[in-house]
C-alpha positions as CSV (number, residue, x, y, z in Angstrom):
1,X,9.4,-34.4,3.4
2,X,7.8,-32.0,0.9
3,X,7.4,-28.5,2.3
4,X,6.6,-26.7,-0.9
5,X,3.5,-24.6,-0.9
6,X,0.7,-25.3,-3.3
7,X,0.4,-22.8,-6.2
8,X,-3.2,-21.6,-6.2
9,X,-3.0,-17.8,-6.9
10,X,-3.5,-16.2,-10.3
11,X,-2.6,-12.7,-11.5
12,X,-5.8,-11.1,-10.2
13,X,-5.3,-12.6,-6.7
14,X,-1.7,-11.2,-6.6
15,X,-2.9,-7.8,-7.9
16,X,-5.5,-7.8,-5.1
17,X,-2.9,-8.6,-2.5
18,X,-0.5,-6.0,-3.8
19,X,-3.1,-3.2,-4.0
20,X,-5.1,-4.4,-0.9
21,X,-2.0,-4.2,1.3
22,X,-1.6,-0.5,0.4
23,X,-5.0,1.0,-0.4
24,X,-5.8,2.3,3.1
25,X,-3.1,5.0,2.5
26,X,-5.1,6.3,-0.4
27,X,-8.0,7.1,1.9
28,X,-6.2,9.3,4.5
29,X,-2.5,9.6,3.8
30,X,-2.8,12.6,1.6
31,X,-4.5,14.8,4.2
32,X,-1.5,14.5,6.6
33,X,0.8,15.3,3.7
34,X,-1.1,18.4,2.9
35,X,-0.8,19.6,6.5
36,X,3.0,19.2,6.3
37,X,3.9,20.3,2.8
38,X,0.9,22.0,1.3
39,X,-0.9,20.7,-1.8
40,X,1.8,21.5,-4.3
41,X,4.6,20.5,-2.0
42,X,3.0,17.2,-1.3
43,X,2.3,16.7,-5.0
44,X,6.1,17.0,-5.6
45,X,6.8,14.6,-2.8
46,X,4.3,12.1,-4.1
47,X,5.7,12.2,-7.6
48,X,9.3,11.6,-6.3
49,X,8.1,8.7,-4.1
50,X,6.0,7.3,-6.9
51,X,9.1,7.3,-9.2
52,X,11.1,5.6,-6.5
53,X,8.5,2.9,-5.8
54,X,8.0,2.3,-9.5
55,X,11.7,1.6,-10.0
56,X,11.7,-0.4,-6.8
57,X,8.8,-2.6,-8.0
58,X,10.5,-3.4,-11.3
59,X,13.6,-4.5,-9.4
60,X,11.5,-6.4,-6.9
61,X,9.7,-8.2,-9.7
62,X,13.0,-9.4,-11.1
63,X,14.0,-10.8,-7.7
64,X,10.6,-12.3,-7.0
65,X,10.5,-14.2,-10.4
66,X,14.1,-15.3,-10.0
67,X,13.5,-16.5,-6.4
68,X,9.8,-17.2,-5.9
69,X,10.1,-18.0,-2.2
70,X,7.6,-17.1,0.5
71,X,10.4,-15.5,2.5
72,X,10.5,-12.5,0.2
73,X,13.3,-10.1,1.2
74,X,14.6,-12.7,3.6
75,X,15.2,-15.1,0.8
76,X,16.8,-12.5,-1.5
77,X,19.1,-11.2,1.2
78,X,20.1,-14.7,2.3
79,X,21.0,-15.6,-1.3
80,X,23.1,-12.5,-1.7
81,X,24.6,-11.9,1.8
82,X,24.4,-15.2,3.5
83,X,22.7,-16.2,6.8
84,X,23.4,-13.0,8.7
85,X,22.1,-10.8,5.8
86,X,19.0,-12.9,5.6
87,X,18.4,-12.6,9.3
88,X,18.6,-8.8,9.2
89,X,16.2,-8.6,6.3
90,X,13.9,-11.2,7.8
91,X,13.7,-9.3,11.1
92,X,13.0,-6.0,9.3
93,X,10.3,-7.6,7.2
94,X,8.8,-9.3,10.3
95,X,8.6,-5.9,12.1
96,X,6.9,-4.3,9.1
97,X,4.2,-7.0,8.8
98,X,3.7,-7.6,12.5
99,X,3.0,-3.9,13.2
100,X,1.0,-3.1,10.0
101,X,-2.0,-5.4,10.6
102,X,-2.8,-4.0,14.1
103,X,-2.5,-0.4,12.7
104,X,-5.0,-1.3,9.9
105,X,-7.3,-3.0,12.4
106,X,-7.3,0.1,14.6
107,X,-8.1,2.2,11.5
108,X,-11.1,-0.1,10.8
109,X,-12.1,0.2,14.5
110,X,-12.0,4.0,14.3
111,X,-14.0,4.1,11.1
112,X,-16.7,1.8,12.6
113,X,-16.7,3.9,15.7
114,X,-17.6,7.0,13.6
115,X,-20.6,5.1,12.2
116,X,-21.5,3.4,15.4
117,X,-20.4,5.6,18.4
118,X,-21.5,3.1,21.0
119,X,-19.0,0.5,19.5
120,X,-15.6,0.4,21.2
121,X,-13.0,1.0,18.5
122,X,-10.5,-1.3,20.2
123,X,-13.1,-4.1,20.4
124,X,-13.9,-3.6,16.7
125,X,-10.2,-3.7,15.9
126,X,-9.7,-6.9,17.7
127,X,-12.7,-8.4,16.0
128,X,-11.4,-7.4,12.5
129,X,-8.0,-8.8,13.4
130,X,-9.5,-12.1,14.4
131,X,-11.6,-12.3,11.2
132,X,-8.7,-11.7,8.9
133,X,-6.4,-14.0,10.8
134,X,-9.1,-16.7,10.6
135,X,-9.4,-16.3,6.8
136,X,-5.7,-16.8,6.4
137,X,-5.8,-19.9,8.6
138,X,-8.6,-21.3,6.4
139,X,-6.3,-21.1,3.3
140,X,-4.4,-18.6,1.2
141,X,-6.8,-19.0,-1.7
142,X,-9.9,-18.1,0.4
143,X,-8.0,-15.1,2.0
144,X,-6.7,-13.9,-1.3
145,X,-10.2,-14.1,-2.9
146,X,-11.7,-12.2,0.0
147,X,-9.0,-9.5,-0.2
148,X,-9.5,-9.2,-4.0
149,X,-13.2,-8.6,-3.5
150,X,-12.6,-6.0,-0.8
151,X,-9.8,-4.3,-2.9
152,X,-12.1,-4.0,-5.9
153,X,-14.8,-2.4,-3.7
154,X,-12.2,0.0,-2.2
155,X,-10.9,1.0,-5.7
156,X,-14.5,1.5,-6.9
157,X,-15.2,3.7,-3.9
158,X,-12.2,5.9,-4.7
159,X,-13.2,6.1,-8.3
160,X,-16.7,7.2,-7.3
161,X,-15.2,9.7,-4.9
162,X,-13.1,11.2,-7.7
163,X,-16.1,11.3,-10.0
164,X,-18.3,13.1,-7.4
165,X,-15.7,15.8,-6.5
166,X,-14.3,16.3,-10.0
167,X,-16.9,18.8,-11.1
168,X,-16.0,21.0,-8.2
169,X,-12.3,20.9,-8.8
170,X,-10.6,24.3,-9.1
171,X,-7.0,24.6,-10.0
172,X,-6.8,28.0,-8.4
173,X,-8.0,26.5,-5.1
174,X,-5.6,23.6,-5.4
175,X,-2.5,25.8,-5.8
176,X,-3.7,28.4,-3.2
177,X,-1.0,28.5,-0.4
178,X,0.2,25.2,-1.9
179,X,3.8,25.5,-0.6
180,X,3.6,24.9,3.1
181,X,1.1,27.7,3.6
182,X,2.7,30.0,1.0
183,X,1.5,30.7,-2.5
184,X,5.1,30.8,-3.9
185,X,7.9,28.3,-3.7
186,X,10.9,29.2,-1.6
187,X,13.7,27.6,0.4
188,X,11.3,27.5,3.3
189,X,9.1,25.0,1.3
190,X,11.8,22.4,1.1
191,X,11.7,21.1,4.7
192,X,7.9,20.5,4.4
193,X,8.5,18.6,1.2
194,X,11.0,16.3,2.9
195,X,8.9,16.0,6.1
196,X,6.0,14.8,4.0
197,X,7.9,11.8,2.6
198,X,6.5,9.3,5.2
199,X,3.0,10.3,4.2
200,X,3.8,9.9,0.5
201,X,5.3,6.5,1.2
202,X,2.0,5.6,2.8
203,X,0.5,5.5,-0.8
204,X,2.7,2.6,-1.7
205,X,4.1,1.0,1.5
206,X,3.6,-2.8,1.7
207,X,3.1,-3.4,-2.0
208,X,6.2,-5.6,-1.7
209,X,4.2,-7.9,0.5
210,X,2.8,-9.6,-2.5
211,X,6.2,-11.2,-2.9
212,X,5.4,-13.3,0.2
213,X,2.8,-15.1,-1.9
214,X,5.2,-15.9,-4.8
215,X,5.6,-19.5,-3.8
216,X,1.8,-19.9,-4.0
217,X,1.5,-18.2,-7.4
218,X,0.7,-20.1,-10.5
219,X,3.4,-19.6,-13.2
220,X,5.2,-16.9,-11.1
221,X,7.4,-15.8,-14.0
222,X,4.2,-14.5,-15.8
223,X,1.7,-13.7,-13.1
224,X,4.0,-11.8,-10.7
225,X,5.2,-9.2,-13.2
226,X,1.7,-8.6,-14.4
227,X,0.4,-8.2,-10.9
228,X,3.1,-5.9,-9.7
229,X,3.0,-3.6,-12.8
230,X,-0.8,-3.5,-12.7
231,X,-0.6,-2.9,-8.9
232,X,1.9,0.0,-9.0
233,X,0.0,1.7,-12.0
234,X,-3.3,1.4,-10.0
235,X,-1.8,2.9,-6.9
236,X,-0.1,5.8,-8.7
237,X,-3.3,6.6,-10.5
238,X,-5.4,6.5,-7.3
239,X,-2.9,8.4,-5.2
240,X,-2.6,11.3,-7.7
241,X,-6.3,11.2,-8.6
242,X,-7.7,11.3,-5.1
243,X,-5.2,13.9,-3.9
244,X,-5.6,16.3,-6.8
245,X,-9.4,15.9,-7.0
246,X,-9.8,16.4,-3.3
247,X,-8.1,19.7,-3.6
């Protein structure tokens, strides 16, 4: 019995999946980081996390091209550590991607509730969840194309936002009280920088999910590296651009 998935996804589809899984963090992750570490403190945190994720993605690309399996981390850990190692990695991956969609759906519901106060955000969240689940059931190509379109629109909106606020950017305002409420760096600034790490990770978390589509990628040895490198560069640019310009 042939259980191999049909390769239908190109580089743009994979880029859309990689960026689309993450891009919600570009919209509101930085505001929480500012509240914890200040503008400059969170900038340092973001640069550190961006460096970590860039290195991580280059390593992940090697694994994905060598083992283009839909199991992602499960497949890599199973190959390296056996059945038990694969089980642990698989459970961890399952937890990440089981809890992430409801969180995103709730965010969509909250945004719609702001625009339409009479709309129950929980009802909107369930509706969004059902729509996206239905698209995936219809086929990965349809779902990936839909996600690519939404991702391009989301990136365009962030670029428009940066363009609109750029003329009002002031470096003096950005650095004011930028170290956890203080204008000068001190030992007291360090706890805030470390506490902001989860919010900086929000800029990049789940980009590794594109590996789950590796088995459905056309020529994965070429398309996956291009998609991952393009994805991480896109996210680093948007994370720093939105955060700095919003200051």
